[in-house]
C-alpha positions as CSV (number, residue, x, y, z in Angstrom):
1,M,52.8,-33.1,8.5
2,S,54.1,-33.0,12.1
3,S,53.6,-30.9,15.1
4,L,55.1,-30.4,18.5
5,R,53.0,-30.5,21.7
6,L,54.4,-29.0,24.9
7,I,54.3,-31.7,27.6
8,K,56.1,-30.0,30.5
9,K,58.4,-27.1,31.5
10,V,60.6,-27.5,34.6
11,D,62.7,-24.8,36.2
12,G,66.0,-25.3,38.1
13,T,65.7,-25.4,41.9
14,G,69.1,-24.5,43.2
15,A,70.0,-28.2,43.8
16,T,72.7,-30.5,42.3
17,S,70.1,-32.2,40.2
18,V,66.8,-31.6,38.5
19,S,64.4,-34.5,37.6
20,V,61.9,-34.1,34.8
21,T,59.4,-36.9,35.4
22,D,56.4,-38.3,33.6
23,V,57.2,-36.8,30.2
24,F,57.8,-39.9,28.0
25,N,54.9,-42.2,27.3
26,A,53.2,-44.3,24.7
27,D,51.7,-41.2,22.9
28,F,55.0,-40.4,21.1
29,D,58.1,-42.1,19.8
30,I,60.1,-38.9,19.4
31,Y,60.5,-36.1,21.9
32,K,62.3,-32.7,21.8
33,I,64.0,-31.2,24.9
34,E,65.0,-27.6,24.9
35,Y,67.3,-26.6,27.7
36,F,69.2,-23.8,29.3
37,C,71.6,-24.6,32.2
38,V,73.6,-22.4,34.5
39,N,75.2,-23.2,37.9
40,D,76.0,-21.2,41.0
41,S,79.8,-21.6,40.8
42,G,82.5,-19.3,39.4
43,S,84.2,-22.3,37.8
44,P,82.9,-24.2,34.8
45,K,81.0,-27.5,35.5
46,G,79.5,-30.1,33.2
47,A,75.9,-31.1,33.6
48,S,75.3,-34.8,32.9
49,L,72.2,-36.7,32.1
50,R,70.6,-39.9,33.6
51,L,67.3,-41.4,32.4
52,I,64.5,-42.3,34.7
53,N,62.7,-45.7,34.2
54,S,58.9,-46.3,34.5
55,S,59.3,-47.3,38.1
56,G,60.6,-43.8,38.9
57,S,64.2,-44.9,39.5
58,V,67.1,-43.0,38.1
59,I,69.1,-45.4,35.9
60,S,72.7,-45.2,37.2
61,S,74.0,-48.5,35.8
62,S,77.1,-48.4,33.6
63,L,75.1,-48.6,30.3
64,Y,75.5,-45.1,28.8
65,N,77.5,-44.5,25.7
66,R,78.3,-41.0,24.3
67,A,80.1,-39.3,21.5
68,I,80.6,-35.5,21.6
69,H,82.0,-33.3,18.8
70,Q,82.9,-29.9,20.2
71,L,83.6,-27.0,17.9
72,N,85.6,-24.5,20.0
73,T,85.9,-20.8,19.1
74,N,89.4,-20.4,20.7
75,V,91.1,-23.7,19.9
76,N,90.7,-26.7,17.6
77,F,87.7,-28.9,17.7
78,S,87.6,-31.8,20.1
79,E,86.0,-35.2,20.2
80,T,85.1,-37.1,23.3
81,Y,83.8,-40.7,23.6
82,S,82.9,-42.9,26.5
83,M,81.3,-46.3,26.8
84,N,79.7,-48.1,29.7
85,A,79.5,-45.0,31.9
86,D,77.0,-44.5,34.7
87,K,75.6,-41.3,33.1
88,A,75.8,-39.4,29.9
89,L,78.6,-37.2,31.0
90,D,78.4,-33.5,30.1
91,A,75.2,-34.1,28.0
92,F,74.0,-30.6,28.8
93,G,77.4,-29.0,28.4
94,N,79.8,-26.9,30.5
95,M,78.5,-23.8,32.2
96,R,79.0,-21.2,34.9
97,V,77.0,-18.5,36.4
98,V,74.6,-16.2,34.4
99,P,75.1,-14.8,31.8
100,E,77.3,-17.7,30.8
101,G,75.6,-21.1,30.4
102,A,74.8,-23.9,28.1
103,S,71.7,-24.2,25.9
104,G,70.5,-26.5,23.2
105,V,68.1,-29.1,21.8
106,M,67.9,-32.8,22.3
107,W,65.9,-35.2,20.3
108,V,65.0,-38.4,22.2
109,F,64.0,-41.5,20.3
110,N,62.0,-44.5,21.6
111,P,62.3,-43.7,25.3
112,Y,59.1,-45.5,26.3
113,S,59.8,-48.6,24.1
114,T,61.1,-51.8,25.7
115,S,62.2,-53.2,22.4
116,A,64.6,-50.4,21.3
117,F,67.5,-48.6,23.0
118,T,66.8,-45.0,24.0
119,T,68.9,-42.8,21.8
120,I,69.5,-39.0,22.0
121,I,70.9,-36.6,19.5
122,Q,71.9,-33.2,20.9
123,T,73.0,-29.9,19.4
124,G,74.0,-27.1,21.7
125,F,76.1,-24.1,22.6
126,M,78.3,-23.5,25.7
127,N,79.8,-20.4,27.2
128,W,82.2,-20.5,30.1
129,N,85.1,-18.3,31.3
130,G,84.9,-16.4,28.0
131,S,85.3,-19.6,26.0
132,R,82.6,-20.7,23.6
133,A,81.8,-23.9,21.8
134,G,79.1,-25.5,19.7
135,T,78.4,-29.2,20.3
136,H,76.8,-32.1,18.4
137,S,76.4,-35.3,20.4
138,V,74.9,-38.7,20.4
139,F,73.9,-40.6,23.6
140,C,72.5,-44.1,24.0
141,L,71.3,-46.1,27.0
142,K,72.1,-49.7,26.2
143,E,69.2,-51.1,28.2
144,L,65.8,-52.3,27.0
145,T,63.7,-50.5,29.5
146,S,60.8,-48.1,29.5
147,V,62.0,-44.6,30.2
148,T,59.5,-41.9,31.4
149,G,61.8,-39.0,32.3
150,F,65.4,-37.7,32.8
151,Q,67.6,-36.1,35.3
152,A,70.2,-33.3,34.8
153,L,72.9,-33.4,37.5
154,L,76.1,-31.7,38.6
155,T,78.6,-33.2,41.0
156,S,79.9,-30.3,43.0
157,T,77.6,-27.3,42.5
158,N,73.9,-26.5,41.9
159,L,71.8,-25.8,38.9
160,T,70.2,-22.4,39.5
161,T,66.6,-21.2,39.1
162,D,67.7,-19.7,35.7
163,T,68.0,-23.3,34.4
164,Y,65.0,-24.7,32.6
165,F,63.9,-27.7,30.5
166,R,61.0,-27.8,28.1
167,V,59.8,-31.2,26.8
168,Y,57.7,-31.6,23.6
169,G,56.2,-34.7,22.0
170,L,56.5,-34.8,18.2
171,A,53.3,-36.0,16.5
172,V,53.9,-37.4,13.1
173,K,50.8,-37.6,10.8
């Protein structure tokens, strides 16, 4: 038997980044993040992810790997890979202004552990400029460090107040 416990809900602030801090700890090994992201731009932008270590610093070293499988509704599927990047590029998907946006679920494994890499599995849906796509992704931080939070960031526009993140701990009994 297992159960989810809500740890924190954070809303967007109209800034280029939103940090969700103090959510990963020794209480759980697996976490669920539910998200909905929109920006204040008329053009689509991708929201990336960086993790935050136990000292409160955003990890921006080139140690993020990603693989994204995108199932587009208007064209063939696409696959995107990157290694040794300074962030998990487009982890939260591509989005625009409301009602278009990106939503999904991430499962985070072993973030607080210093003996295992933090790994994330994501499933989501994106809607931008009338295009739609489902995504399935895997992200890994190749650093043995204790992670206590994460940051969603855009490079040239802001996440609006319609954006939110909910973090749950998964208790396994």
